[in-house]
C-alpha positions in Angstrom: 16.8 24.1 0.5 16.3 22.0 -2.2 18.6 21.5 -4.7 21.7 19.3 -3.6 23.9 19.3 -6.7 26.3 21.8 -4.9 27.2 18.8 -2.1 27.9 16.5 -4.4 31.4 16.8 -4.6 31.8 16.9 -1.1 33.2 13.2 -1.2 35.0 13.1 2.5 31.4 14.4 4.1 31.4 11.8 7.4 27.5 13.5 8.2 25.3 15.4 7.3 21.8 17.1 8.6 19.5 18.1 5.7 16.8 18.3 7.7 13.2 20.4 7.4 14.0 21.5 3.2 12.7 21.1 0.7 14.7 17.8 -0.6 13.1 15.7 -3.0 15.8 14.7 -5.4 18.5 12.4 -3.3 20.1 11.4 -6.6 23.5 14.4 -6.1 23.8 12.4 -2.1 24.9 8.9 -4.0 28.3 9.9 -4.7 28.7 10.6 -0.9 30.2 7.1 0.0 31.5 8.1 2.8 28.9 8.9 4.9 28.3 7.7 7.6 25.1 9.4 9.3 22.6 11.4 7.4 19.3 13.3 8.6 17.0 14.0 5.7 13.5 14.0 8.2 10.9 16.5 7.3 11.4 16.6 3.4 9.5 15.9 0.0 11.4 13.1 -0.1 9.3 10.0 -1.8 12.7 7.9 -3.5 15.5 6.6 -1.0 17.3 4.4 -4.4 19.4 7.1 -4.8 20.4 6.3 -1.3 21.7 2.3 -2.5 25.3 2.6 -2.5 25.8 4.8 1.1 27.3 1.5 1.7 28.6 2.9 5.2 25.4 5.0 6.4 25.6 3.8 9.9 22.5 5.7 10.9 19.8 7.2 9.4 17.0 9.6 9.4 13.6 10.3 7.6 11.1 11.2 10.0 7.6 12.2 8.7 8.8 12.1 4.2 6.5 10.4 1.7 8.6 6.7 1.5 6.7 3.9 0.7 9.4 1.9 -0.8 12.2 0.2 1.4 13.7 -2.0 -1.1 16.3 0.2 -2.0 17.4 0.4 1.7 17.9 -3.2 2.0 21.8 -2.9 0.4 22.4 -0.6 3.6 24.1 -4.0 5.8 26.3 -0.7 8.0 22.6 0.6 9.6 22.1 0.4 13.2 19.7 3.1 13.2 17.1 3.8 10.9 14.1 6.0 11.9 10.9 6.1 8.6 8.2 8.1 11.5 5.9 9.1 9.7 6.0 8.0 6.1 3.8 5.5 3.9 5.4 2.2 4.3 3.2 -0.9 4.1 6.2 -3.7 4.0 8.7 -4.2 5.6 10.0 -7.1 4.3 12.9 -5.0 2.5 14.3 -3.9 6.4 15.0 -7.9 7.2 18.1 -8.1 5.9 19.5 -5.2 7.6 21.2 -8.1 10.3 22.9 -5.4 12.5 19.9 -2.3 13.0 20.1 -1.7 17.5 17.0 0.8 16.9 14.5 0.9 14.2 11.7 3.3 14.0 8.5 2.7 11.9 5.7 4.9 14.0 2.7 6.6 11.9 3.0 3.9 8.9 0.8 1.5 7.1 1.9 -1.1 8.5 -0.1 -4.2 9.6 2.5 -7.4 9.1 5.4 -7.1 11.7 6.5 -10.8 11.0 10.2 -10.4 8.5 11.0 -8.1 11.6 11.7 -11.1 13.1 15.0 -11.9 11.6 16.5 -8.5 13.3 19.0 -10.6 16.0 20.6 -6.8 17.3 17.2 -4.8 17.7 17.3 -4.1 20.5 14.2 -1.3 20.2 11.8 -0.4 18.2 8.7 1.8 18.0 5.3 0.7 15.8 2.9 3.4 17.3 0.2 4.0 15.3 0.1 2.0 12.9 -2.5 -0.6 11.3 -1.3 -3.6 13.5 -3.6 -6.5 13.0 -5.2 -9.1 16.2 -2.6 -11.7 16.0 0.7 -12.6 18.2 3.9 -11.5 17.1 6.9 -13.1 19.5 9.4 -15.3 19.7 12.0 -16.2 22.4 14.9 -15.8 19.5 14.0 -12.2 18.5 14.9 -9.8 20.5 13.1 -6.0 21.2 14.2 -4.5 24.2 11.8 -1.5 24.3 8.5 -2.6 23.5 6.8 0.9 25.0 5.9 2.4 22.4 4.0 0.2 20.4 0.1 1.7 20.2 -1.6 1.4 18.0 -5.0 2.6 17.4 -6.4 -1.1 18.0 -7.7 -0.9 21.9 -6.2 -3.1 24.9 -2.6 -3.6 23.3 -1.2 -6.0 26.6 2.6 -8.4 26.3 1.2 -11.5 25.9 1.8 -13.8 28.8 4.0 -16.0 27.5 6.5 -13.1 26.9 8.3 -12.1 30.1 9.3 -8.3 30.5 12.9 -7.9 29.7 15.0 -7.4 33.0 19.0 -6.7 33.2 19.2 -10.2 34.3 17.1 -11.8 31.4 17.8 -11.3 27.3 14.8 -9.1 26.1 12.3 -10.7 23.3 10.0 -9.4 20.8 7.1 -8.7 22.9 4.2 -7.8 21.5 0.5 -9.4 21.7 -2.7 -7.4 20.4 -6.1 -8.2 21.7 -9.5 -6.4 20.7 
């Protein structure tokens, strides 16, 4: 499937799975303003601007597409889960406004700076494997990220910073990554 025009009139849809198609044009989805979940994995998507009107979206998956510009997603304030693995993303600044995110998947992109994600106070799961994270510490006592096991990058010896203890059930999670060459 590549033509989404027949779906444009289904304005009561709350969930839509369009994984593994040949979709490149998302314009027909702009009218589906009741959508809560949308799955668009493994398509040919580059432009996500038509989805900026889907303010009720809670969960969105774009795994394995050709997305590089995240600015249109900044308006999706209700998102709690976002999968952008395997795209062409280098700038994550637009995601800083998505304060309801609890899960964010950004593995297999071209990201080198994750500082903009430090403002995501509700984040509990962050996936950053296979990016271009540089030698620097990205930690903060105020930045909760519980799952840090998926932070492998193409540099040797990723370490948990000694100043950031591992999260335990009795301790609030922290943003824990120190990349050391």
